[in-house]
MARRO-775315 format. One line per field, with one value per atom (N, C-alpha, C): y, x, z. Coordinates in steps of 0.2 Angstrom, whole numbers. Each point is the difference from the previous one (the first is absolute). Layout:
north	(Y,...)
east	(X,...)
up	(Z,...)
***
This chain:
north	(-34,0,4,5,7,-1,5,1,8,0,7,0,4,-1,2,-4,2,5,5,6,-5,4,-2,-2,5,0,-8,-1,-9,2,6,2,0,-1,-1,-7,-3,-8,0,-6,0,-7,0,-7,3,-7,-1,0,2,0,-6,-4,-7,-8,-3,-9,0,4,-3,7,0,6,-1,4,5,7,0,6,6,5,6,3,0,6,-3,4,-1,1,3,-2,5,-2,5,1,-4,0,1,1,1,-7,0,-6,-5,-6,-6,2,5,1,-5,-7,-3,1,0,0,7,4,6,2,-3,1,-6,2,-6,3,-4,0,-5,3,-6,-3,4,-2,-1,-3,-1,4,1,5,-5,4,0,0,-5,-1,1,5,-1,1,-2,-1,3,5,4,-6,4,-3,7,-2,7,0,5,-2,2,-2,-2,-3,-3,-3,4,-4,6,-1,4,0,1,5,5,-4,-6,-4,-5,0,-5,-6,-4,-7,-3,1,-5,0,5,0,-2,0,-3,-8,-2,-6,-5,5,-2,-4,6,-2,-2,0,-5,3,-4,1,5,-1,3,8,2,8,2,-3,0,4,-3,2,2,7,1,-5,-2,-7,-6,-1,-7,2,7,3,0,3,-1,-6,-7,-5,-3,1,-2,3,7,2,-3,-2,-3,-5,-5,-6,0,6,0,3,3,0,7,4,8,-1,4,3,4,6,4,1,3,1,8,2,6,4,-1,3,6,0,6,2,6,3,4,-5,5,2,-3,1,7,4,6,5,0,5,4,7,5,0,-3,-2,-6,-2,-8,-2,-5,-1,4,5,5,-4,-6,-2,3,1,3,-6,3,-5,-7,1,-7,-5,-3,-5,-2,5,-2,-4,6,-2,-7,-3,-6,-6,2,-6,0,6,1,-4,-1,-4,-7,-2,-7,-1,3,-1,-3,5,1,-7,-2,-8,-5,0,-4,-4,5,1,2,-5,1,2,6,3,8,4,7,4,5,3,6,0,8,2,5,2,7,0,5,4,6,3,2,6,-1,6,3,5,6,2,6,2,5,1,2,4,0,-5,-4,-6,-5,0,-4,0,8,3,-3,0,-1,-6,-4,-9,-4,4,-4,2,6,3,-3,-1,-4,-8,-4,-7,2,5,1,0,2,1,-7,-2,-7,-6,0,-4,1,3,2,-4,0,-7,-5,-1,-6,2,4,1,0,4,0,3,0,2,5,7,4,4,0,6,0,4,7,4,2,6,5,4,6,8,4,8,3,-2,4,-3,-5,-4,-2,1,-2,1,7,4,-5,-2,-3,-8,-3,-6,-1,2,-2,0,6,-1,-6,-2,-6,-7,0,-7,0,6,0,-3,5,-2,-7,-3,-8,-5,1,-4,-4,6,-4,2,-2,1,3,6,6,-2,-1,1,5,5,7,0,3,2,4,3,4,-1,4,0,-2,-1,-3,5,1,5,-1,-1,-1,5,7,7,-2,-1,0,-5,-7,-6,3,4,1,4,4,8,-4,-4,-4,-5,0,-6,4,5,6,2,3,2,-4,-8,-5,0,0,0,7,5,5,1,-7,-1,-7,-3,-3,-7,-1,-7,-2,-4,-2,-4,2,-4,-7,-4,-7,-2,5,-2,4,2,3,-8,3,-4,4,2,5,-4,3,-2,6,-1,4,2,-4,0,-5,-4,-4,1,0,-1,-6,-2,-7,0,-7,-2,4,6,2,8,1,6,3,0,4,-3,-7,-5,4,2,2,5,5,5,-2,-6,-1,-3,-5,-3,5,5,4,5,1,4,-4,-7,-5,-3,1,0,6,6,7,-1,-3,1,-5,-7,-3,1,4,3,4,5,5,-3,-7,-3,-3,-4,-3,4,6,2,7,2,7,-1,-5,-3,6,3,1,-3,0,-4,1,5,2,-5,-3,-2,-7,-2,-9,-2,-3,-2,-5,-5,-7,5,-2,2,-5,4,-3,0,-3,1,-4,3,-2,1,-7,-2,-2,-5,-2,3,6,4,3,2,4,-5,-4,-7,-2,-1,-3,5,7,4,4,-3,1,-3,2,-2,-7,0,-6,-6,2,-7,-2,6,-4,0,1,-2,-8,-2,-7,-1,-8,-2,1,0,0,8,5,8,1,-3,2,-6,-5,-6,3,4,1,2,0,0,-6,-5,-8,-1,-4,-4,5,-2,5,0,-5,1,6,3,5,3,4,3,-2,-7,-4,1,-1,1,9,3,6,2,-2,1,-3,-6,-4,4,3,3,7,3,8,-2,-5,-2,-2,-2,-4,9,3,8,2,1,2,-2,-8,-3,3,0,2,7,4,8,1,-6,1,-1,-3,0,-6,0,-3,-5,6,-3,0,-4,-1,-1,2,1,-3,-8,-1,-2,0,-4,-5,-5,-7,-5,-5,-5,-2,-2,-3,6,5,5,0,-1,-2,-6,-4,-6,2,2,2,3,7,5,-5,-4,-3,-7,-1,-5,5,6,4,2,1,3,-8,-4,-5,-3,1,-2,6,8,3,0,-3,-2,-6,-6,-5,-3,0,-3,-6,-2,-7,-5,2,-3,2,4,3,-6,3,-5,4,-5,1,6,-2,3,3,8,5,1,-5,1,-7,-4,-6,3)
east	(44,-6,-3,-6,-3,-7,-2,-6,-4,-4,-4,-7,-2,-8,-4,-5,-5,-5,-2,-4,-10,0,-7,-4,0,-6,1,4,1,1,3,2,6,6,7,1,4,2,7,-1,4,5,5,4,6,3,6,5,6,6,4,-2,4,-2,2,-3,-7,-1,-8,-2,-9,-4,-5,0,-4,-3,-7,-1,-2,0,-1,-6,-5,-5,-5,-4,-3,-7,-2,-7,-3,-6,-6,-7,1,-7,6,-5,3,3,4,4,-6,2,-4,-7,-3,-7,-1,1,1,-7,-4,-8,-2,6,-2,6,5,5,7,5,5,6,3,7,6,2,4,5,5,5,-2,5,-3,8,-2,3,7,5,8,0,6,1,8,2,7,2,6,5,6,0,7,7,4,7,4,3,4,7,5,6,6,-2,3,-3,2,-3,-5,-7,-3,-2,4,1,-4,-6,-6,-5,0,-7,0,-7,-4,3,2,1,-6,-3,-7,3,0,3,7,4,7,-1,-2,-1,-4,-3,-4,6,7,5,5,1,5,6,7,7,-2,-4,0,0,0,-2,8,5,8,0,-3,1,-5,-1,-7,0,4,0,-4,3,-4,-6,-2,-4,-9,3,-4,-2,5,-1,-5,1,-6,-8,2,-7,-2,2,-1,-3,3,-3,-6,-3,-4,-7,2,-5,0,6,0,0,-4,-2,4,3,5,6,5,4,-1,0,1,6,7,6,0,0,1,6,3,5,2,0,-1,10,4,6,1,-3,1,-3,-4,-3,6,-1,4,1,-5,0,0,5,3,6,1,6,2,-4,0,4,1,4,-3,6,-1,-3,0,-5,5,5,4,-2,-1,-2,-6,-7,-5,0,7,0,1,4,4,-6,-3,-6,-6,-3,-4,1,7,2,-2,3,0,-5,-6,-7,-2,-1,-2,2,7,2,-3,-1,-3,-8,-4,-7,-3,-5,-4,-8,0,-7,3,-6,2,3,6,3,-2,-3,1,4,2,6,-3,1,-3,6,1,3,0,2,1,-6,-5,-4,3,7,2,1,-3,-1,6,5,5,5,0,5,-3,-6,-4,2,-1,2,8,3,7,1,-2,2,-6,-6,-4,1,2,3,4,6,5,1,-6,-4,-2,-5,-3,4,6,5,3,4,3,-4,-6,-5,-5,3,-4,-3,-6,-3,-2,0,0,-7,-3,-6,-1,2,-1,-7,-3,-3,3,1,2,-3,-1,-3,3,-2,-5,2,-4,2,-5,1,-3,0,-6,3,5,5,5,6,0,5,-1,-9,0,3,2,4,5,4,9,-3,-5,1,-5,-8,-3,2,5,2,6,3,6,-5,-5,-6,-2,-3,-3,6,5,5,3,0,2,-3,-7,-5,-3,2,-3,-8,-1,-8,2,-4,-1,-6,2,-6,0,-5,-2,-2,4,-3,-1,-6,-3,-4,-1,-4,-7,-3,-7,-6,0,-4,0,-5,-3,3,-1,3,8,5,6,3,-4,0,0,-4,-2,5,2,4,6,2,8,1,-6,0,1,-3,-1,7,3,7,4,-1,6,-3,-6,-1,4,-2,6,6,4,9,-1,-5,1,-1,-4,-2,-5,-3,-6,-4,-8,-3,1,2,-1,8,4,7,-1,-8,-1,-4,4,-5,-1,-8,-1,0,5,0,-4,-6,-2,2,6,1,-5,2,-4,1,-6,-1,0,2,1,-9,0,-6,0,-5,-2,5,5,5,-4,-7,0,-3,-1,-1,-7,-5,-6,0,4,2,1,6,4,-6,-3,-7,-3,-2,-6,5,7,3,1,1,0,-7,-5,-8,0,0,1,3,8,4,-3,-4,-4,-4,-6,-6,3,4,2,2,4,3,-6,-5,-5,-8,0,-7,0,7,2,4,3,5,6,1,8,4,4,6,6,1,6,0,-6,-1,-3,0,-2,6,6,5,0,4,-1,4,-2,1,4,5,5,0,-1,0,5,4,6,-3,-1,-4,4,6,3,3,4,6,-7,-7,-4,-3,0,-3,5,6,6,4,-3,2,-3,-7,-4,2,-1,0,-5,-4,-6,4,2,4,6,3,7,1,-5,-1,1,3,1,-5,-3,-5,1,8,1,-1,2,1,-9,-5,-7,-3,-2,-5,-6,-2,-8,0,5,1,0,1,-2,8,2,6,3,7,4,-2,-2,-1,-6,-3,-5,0,7,2,-3,1,-1,-8,-6,-6,-1,6,-4,2,7,1,-3,-5,-6,-4,-2,-7,1,5,0,1,3,2,-8,-5,-4,-7,2,-4,3,7,3,-2,-1,-1,-7,-4,-6,-2,6,0,2,4,1,8,2,8,3,4,3,6,5,7,-1,1,2,6,4,7,-1,0,1,8,-1,5,0,-4,0,-3,3,-1,-7,-2,-8,-5,1,-4,-1,4,1,-4,0,-4,-9,1,-8,-3,3,-2,-1,5,-1,-7,-1,-5,-7,1,-6,-1,4,1,-3,2,-2,-9,0,-8,-5,3,-4,-1,8,0,-3,1,-1,-5,-5,-6,1,-1,-2,6,6,6,5,-4,5,-1,5,-1,-6,-2,-5,3,5,5,4,1,3,7,2,7,6,-4,3,6)
up	(-58,-2,2,-4,3,-5,3,-2,-3,-4,-2,4,3,4,-4,-1,-4,1,-2,3,1,5,2,-5,-6,-4,-4,0,-4,-7,-2,-8,-1,6,-2,1,-3,-1,5,4,8,-2,1,1,2,4,5,-6,-1,-5,3,-2,2,0,3,-4,2,8,1,-1,-1,-2,6,4,6,0,-4,0,7,-1,5,0,2,-1,-5,-3,-7,2,8,1,-1,-4,-2,5,5,6,7,5,6,2,5,3,0,-2,2,-3,-4,-1,-7,-2,-4,-4,5,-2,-5,-1,-5,-4,0,-4,1,-3,0,4,3,3,-3,-6,-2,2,6,2,7,5,6,4,7,2,0,0,2,8,1,8,-1,2,2,9,-1,7,1,5,3,-2,-2,3,0,6,2,-3,-2,-1,5,4,7,5,7,3,4,2,3,5,4,7,4,-6,5,-1,-2,-2,5,1,8,-2,6,0,-4,-2,-2,-8,-2,-7,-3,6,0,0,2,2,-6,-5,-6,-4,-1,-4,3,6,2,-1,-3,-1,-7,-4,-7,0,6,2,0,0,-1,-8,-5,-6,-4,-4,-3,-4,-4,-6,4,7,1,2,4,2,-6,-5,-7,-2,1,-2,4,6,5,-2,-1,-2,-5,-5,-7,4,2,3,4,4,2,-4,-6,-5,-3,3,-2,-7,-4,-7,-2,6,-1,4,2,4,0,5,3,4,-4,4,3,7,5,0,-3,1,7,4,7,1,-2,1,-3,-4,-2,3,6,4,4,-2,3,7,3,10,0,-3,1,-3,-4,-4,-5,-1,-5,-8,0,-6,-7,-5,-6,-5,-6,-4,-3,2,-3,1,8,2,-3,-1,-2,-9,-2,-5,-3,3,2,1,6,0,-3,-4,-4,-7,-1,-6,1,6,3,1,2,0,-7,-3,-9,-4,4,-5,5,3,7,-1,0,0,-7,0,-7,2,5,1,1,0,-1,6,0,5,3,4,2,6,-2,2,5,8,3,4,0,4,5,3,9,1,-3,2,0,-1,0,-8,-2,-7,-3,3,-3,-2,6,0,-5,-1,-3,-8,0,-9,-1,4,-2,-1,3,-1,-2,-3,-3,-9,0,-6,-3,4,-1,-1,1,-2,-6,-1,-7,-5,2,-7,-1,5,-1,-2,1,-2,-3,-6,-5,-4,-1,-4,4,7,4,5,-1,1,8,2,7,3,7,1,7,-1,3,6,7,2,9,3,-3,-4,-4,-4,3,4,1,-3,1,-4,1,6,3,-5,-2,-5,-7,-3,-6,-5,0,-5,-2,5,-1,-3,3,0,-8,0,-5,-9,-1,-7,0,5,-1,0,2,0,-5,-3,-5,-8,1,-4,0,6,-1,2,0,0,6,5,7,2,6,4,5,0,7,3,7,6,3,-3,1,7,6,7,1,4,2,5,6,6,-2,5,-1,-3,-6,-4,-6,-2,-9,-5,2,-4,0,4,1,-5,1,-5,-6,-4,-6,-2,4,0,-2,5,-3,-6,-2,-5,-5,-2,-5,1,4,1,-4,1,-2,-7,-3,-7,-3,2,-1,-1,4,1,-7,-2,-5,1,6,3,-4,-3,-3,7,-2,6,2,-5,1,2,4,2,8,2,7,4,6,5,5,3,5,7,3,8,4,4,2,7,2,7,4,3,5,5,5,6,2,5,6,2,3,2,5,3,6,-1,-4,-1,-7,-2,-6,-6,0,-4,-4,6,-4,-3,-1,-3,-6,-1,-6,-4,5,-6,-4,3,-2,-5,2,-8,-6,2,-5,-5,5,-4,-4,2,-3,-6,0,-5,-6,2,-5,-2,4,-3,-5,0,-3,-8,1,-6,-4,4,-3,-3,5,-1,-4,2,-3,-7,-1,-5,-1,7,2,-2,-6,-2,5,3,4,6,1,6,-1,-7,-2,0,6,0,5,1,5,7,6,6,3,4,2,8,4,9,4,0,6,7,0,8,3,1,4,5,-3,4,6,-1,3,5,-1,3,7,-2,4,5,-2,5,5,0,4,7,6,7,0,-1,-1,-3,-7,0,1,4,2,8,3,7,1,4,2,4,1,4,7,0,9,2,-4,1,2,-5,-1,1,4,-2,-2,2,-2,-8,-4,-7,-4,3,-1,-3,-6,-3,-3,0,-4,-5,-6,-6,-2,5,-1,-8,1,-8,-6,0,-4,-2,4,-2,0,3,-2,-8,-2,-6,-5,2,-4,-1,6,2,-5,1,-4,-8,0,-9,-3,4,-4,0,5,0,-8,0,-7,-6,0,-5,-2,4,-1,-2,3,-4,-7,-2,-7,-1,5,0,-5,-4,-6,3,4,3,6,6,5,1,5,3,8,1,5,5,5,6,0,2,2,-5,-1,-6,3,7,1,-2,-1,0,-8,-3,-8,-2,3,-1,2,6,3,-7,-2,-7,-6,0,-7,0,5,1,0,5,-2,-8,-2,-10,-4,4,-3,0,6,1,-2,-2,-3,-8,-3,-7,-3,4,-1,8,0,7,0,-7,0,0,0,0,7,4,6,7,2,7,4,6,1,8,1,4,-2,3,-4,1,7,3,-3,-5,-1,-6)
***
C-alpha cells in the first residue's frame, strides 16, 4: 500500500492505494492552528527497519526489538505491532563505504515487504547520490505500480530517478540541505522531469536535538509560510522528517549511564526523539521517521491530545 501526498492548499485529493485509507497533508492552516483552519489528516509516524543487522545502533534501540532484528521481515512486523503507520526501510547494505551490495538483495527484500505489510513502504538509500540512483532506479522499474516512496532524491541524481518515478507511479522524497530556496529549486527540477507535485514529499533535512534542530524548525516554518500565505504551490507539499537517525547517532543518545552518570538513564535518547519530534510536528511535519517504538507511542499520544483533547489520556507516556 502507498499514498499520494496531499498538497498543503487542500485542493488535491489524497488517499492510500490499498485496503486502508489514511490521508497525508491537506493543511490549510499552520500546524495545529485549528482555530483558523483545517488539518484534515493527522501526521504519519513511521519506524525504521534496516536491511542488515544494526550493529551501529545503540543497545537501548536494539533491546526494544530483541531477536526480531535478525530479520527485516520480523523487524517490520514488530514495528507494525508497536503502532507504526509506515515502514521506512533503510538500505544500509548498499553503502559503498560498507558492504557495497548491489541492487539484487534490495529487490528481493522490497518485494517480500510489499507482500507482507499493508502500510506505505518508504525505501531509503545510503545517502550516496550515485549508488542511490543505481539501486532506487532499479527498484522503481521492478516494482512499477506498487507505489513506493523513494528517497533521498537529490539534485545530483534527480535526472536519473525522477523520470522513472513519474513513469512507474512512485512518490519521491525530495532532499535538500536546510534551505527554502534549494527545496523550491529541486521541486521545480522534479516537475521539469515529469513528476507531479502530488508525488513529491519535501525532506528539508532534519537536525537533531542540540545539533541544528532550531535551524530545521525555522526553515520548515518558512516553507509553511510560503505555502499558506504566499500561495506558493511548489512548496505546498507535505514535509517528511527523517528524525530517528539524527537522534540516535548523537553522543548524548548513545552514551551509557556508566560512562556518563550525569547524563541520566540510558533511554534518554527516547526523550530526545520525542522532544525533537514534538518540535518538528509544531513546525509542520506531516511524516516523522523514528527509531524507537517508545518514541512513537509518546508522539502518538501527543498527536491524539492535540487532535482530540477530550479523549486523550492525561498522561502522555501511556
